[in-house]
Residue frames as qw, qx, qy, qz and C-alpha x, y, z in Angstrom:
[[0.375, -0.216, 0.806, 0.403, -28.83, 13.42, -19.83],
 [0.433, 0.557, 0.704, 0.085, -32.05, 13.14, -21.81],
 [0.180, 0.933, 0.097, -0.297, -31.94, 16.86, -22.56],
 [0.200, -0.645, 0.576, 0.460, -28.36, 16.54, -23.74],
 [0.407, 0.068, 0.853, 0.319, -29.27, 13.65, -26.03],
 [0.361, 0.749, 0.549, -0.082, -32.32, 15.47, -27.40],
 [0.141, 0.946, -0.102, -0.272, -30.22, 18.47, -28.28],
 [0.629, -0.329, 0.566, 0.420, -27.55, 16.27, -29.87],
 [0.634, 0.685, 0.331, 0.141, -28.59, 17.38, -33.34],
 [0.248, 0.907, -0.211, 0.266, -26.10, 20.19, -33.00],
 [0.777, 0.090, -0.418, 0.462, -22.54, 19.25, -31.97],
 [0.142, 0.403, -0.321, 0.845, -21.96, 22.52, -30.11],
 [0.595, -0.449, 0.037, -0.665, -25.18, 22.30, -28.11],
 [0.928, -0.167, -0.333, 0.009, -24.38, 18.69, -27.14],
 [0.582, 0.219, -0.421, 0.660, -20.96, 19.79, -25.92],
 [0.161, -0.443, 0.225, -0.853, -22.47, 22.65, -23.90],
 [0.798, -0.372, -0.145, -0.451, -25.06, 20.30, -22.38],
 [0.889, -0.064, -0.379, 0.251, -22.39, 17.80, -21.36],
 [0.342, 0.318, -0.375, 0.801, -20.17, 20.51, -19.88],
 [0.441, -0.465, 0.073, -0.764, -23.18, 21.78, -17.94],
 [0.907, -0.282, -0.259, -0.175, -23.88, 18.29, -16.60],
 [0.727, 0.126, -0.421, 0.528, -20.24, 17.90, -15.60],
 [0.064, 0.394, -0.301, 0.866, -20.23, 21.21, -13.75],
 [0.644, -0.441, -0.092, -0.619, -23.52, 20.40, -12.08],
 [0.941, -0.287, -0.151, -0.098, -22.41, 17.07, -10.63],
 [0.842, 0.020, -0.196, 0.503, -18.62, 17.44, -10.26],
 [0.111, 0.750, -0.145, 0.635, -18.18, 20.98, -9.07],
 [0.591, -0.215, -0.607, 0.485, -16.38, 20.72, -5.73],
 [0.065, 0.081, -0.225, 0.969, -17.23, 24.34, -4.96],
 [0.477, -0.413, -0.434, -0.643, -20.94, 23.70, -5.03],
 [0.497, -0.469, 0.392, -0.616, -22.75, 23.50, -1.70],
 [0.965, -0.087, 0.058, -0.242, -23.68, 19.84, -2.02],
 [0.814, 0.386, -0.343, 0.265, -20.26, 18.76, -3.34],
 [0.120, 0.579, -0.523, 0.614, -18.40, 20.55, -0.59],
 [0.666, -0.387, 0.339, -0.539, -20.70, 19.14, 2.06],
 [0.988, 0.073, -0.097, -0.100, -20.30, 15.63, 0.69],
 [0.649, 0.440, -0.455, 0.422, -16.53, 15.84, 0.65],
 [0.188, -0.546, 0.487, -0.655, -16.56, 17.28, 4.17],
 [0.859, -0.235, 0.183, -0.416, -18.80, 14.44, 5.34],
 [0.931, 0.239, -0.252, 0.108, -16.56, 11.88, 3.67],
 [0.361, 0.542, -0.516, 0.556, -13.47, 13.39, 5.28],
 [0.474, -0.472, 0.414, -0.618, -15.16, 13.37, 8.69],
 [0.968, -0.065, 0.030, -0.242, -16.16, 9.74, 8.24],
 [0.775, 0.396, -0.391, 0.299, -12.63, 8.82, 7.19],
 [0.050, 0.561, -0.530, 0.634, -11.19, 10.58, 10.23],
 [0.723, -0.338, 0.295, -0.525, -13.69, 8.85, 12.51],
 [0.982, 0.118, -0.140, -0.045, -12.79, 5.49, 10.98],
 [0.526, 0.511, -0.498, 0.462, -9.09, 6.19, 11.49],
 [0.291, -0.508, 0.495, -0.643, -9.75, 7.01, 15.15],
 [0.906, -0.154, 0.121, -0.375, -11.80, 3.83, 15.55],
 [0.879, 0.302, -0.329, 0.164, -9.03, 1.74, 14.03],
 [0.234, 0.544, -0.550, 0.590, -6.46, 3.33, 16.33],
 [0.563, -0.402, 0.392, -0.607, -8.70, 2.66, 19.35],
 [0.978, 0.020, -0.055, -0.199, -9.21, -0.96, 18.29],
 [0.691, 0.427, -0.468, 0.349, -5.46, -1.43, 17.94],
 [0.085, -0.518, 0.545, -0.654, -4.90, 0.01, 21.42],
 [0.792, -0.246, 0.243, -0.504, -7.61, -2.22, 22.87],
 [0.941, 0.212, -0.263, -0.003, -6.08, -5.23, 21.13],
 [0.449, 0.480, -0.558, 0.506, -2.64, -4.48, 22.58],
 [0.379, -0.445, 0.462, -0.667, -4.09, -3.93, 26.04],
 [0.928, -0.085, 0.068, -0.356, -5.98, -7.22, 25.87],
 [0.819, 0.360, -0.406, 0.187, -2.87, -8.98, 24.59],
 [0.179, 0.494, -0.599, 0.604, -0.77, -7.67, 27.49],
 [0.634, -0.334, 0.340, -0.609, -3.50, -8.60, 30.00],
 [0.975, 0.071, -0.128, -0.166, -3.55, -12.16, 28.64],
 [0.610, 0.448, -0.526, 0.387, 0.23, -12.35, 28.91],
 [0.178, -0.468, 0.548, -0.670, 0.11, -11.23, 32.54],
 [0.831, -0.168, 0.178, -0.499, -2.67, -13.73, 33.26],
 [0.921, 0.233, -0.311, 0.024, -0.77, -16.61, 31.62],
 [0.355, 0.492, -0.591, 0.531, 2.37, -15.71, 33.57],
 [0.455, -0.389, 0.453, -0.661, 0.42, -15.65, 36.84],
 [0.941, -0.023, 0.011, -0.339, -1.18, -19.02, 36.08],
 [0.776, 0.365, -0.463, 0.225, 2.19, -20.56, 35.22],
 [0.061, 0.490, -0.596, 0.633, 3.67, -19.26, 38.47],
 [0.689, -0.257, 0.332, -0.591, 0.72, -20.65, 40.47],
 [0.946, 0.168, -0.227, -0.157, 1.06, -23.95, 38.64],
 [0.527, 0.434, -0.605, 0.411, 4.72, -24.21, 39.66],
 [0.253, -0.405, 0.546, -0.689, 3.86, -23.41, 43.28],
 [0.848, -0.100, 0.157, -0.496, 1.06, -26.00, 43.37],
 [0.870, 0.289, -0.399, 0.031, 3.27, -28.63, 41.77],
 [0.275, 0.447, -0.656, 0.543, 5.99, -28.04, 44.36],
 [0.504, -0.295, 0.442, -0.681, 3.42, -28.23, 47.14],
 [0.933, 0.067, -0.083, -0.342, 1.97, -31.46, 45.74],
 [0.713, 0.366, -0.550, 0.236, 5.42, -33.03, 45.48],
 [0.027, -0.424, 0.630, -0.651, 6.16, -32.04, 49.07],
 [0.737, -0.167, 0.277, -0.594, 2.91, -33.65, 50.22],
 [0.921, 0.213, -0.303, -0.118, 3.76, -36.82, 48.29],
 [0.443, 0.429, -0.651, 0.442, 7.19, -36.95, 49.95],
 [0.345, -0.344, 0.528, -0.696, 5.59, -36.47, 53.34],
 [0.889, -0.015, 0.045, -0.455, 3.06, -39.24, 52.66],
 [0.816, 0.322, -0.470, 0.099, 5.78, -41.58, 51.46],
 [0.172, 0.443, -0.654, 0.588, 7.87, -40.78, 54.54],
 [0.583, -0.257, 0.396, -0.661, 4.91, -41.47, 56.85],
 [0.943, 0.108, -0.173, -0.264, 4.22, -44.79, 55.12],
 [0.618, 0.389, -0.601, 0.324, 7.86, -45.77, 55.65],
 [0.139, -0.401, 0.589, -0.688, 7.66, -44.80, 59.33],
 [0.798, -0.128, 0.189, -0.558, 4.46, -46.84, 59.82],
 [0.919, 0.220, -0.319, -0.073, 5.94, -49.88, 58.08],
 [0.399, 0.441, -0.647, 0.477, 9.12, -49.68, 60.19],
 [0.399, -0.345, 0.503, -0.685, 7.11, -49.58, 63.42],
 [0.900, -0.017, 0.037, -0.433, 5.19, -52.70, 62.54]]
């Protein structure tokens, strides 16, 4: 850039210097530019794969939690029924004891 500004006395030389700078840093066919774009594309693809894997893991975790909640609800119903049956039995035994006395 400094060279381009120093040679700015002549309009044509300034234009050539700027075109040269543009080609130097924006040429996609250059070795560095091609490697950088390849690296960026690889990183983007890797990030896409990571996102897809995270989404799958999220869905798997979500389904596991649903199964777990369903199992807990089913166990809760069973335990509640069992508790009510024990209460009925206790109440019945208390009635039997009070009738005998």
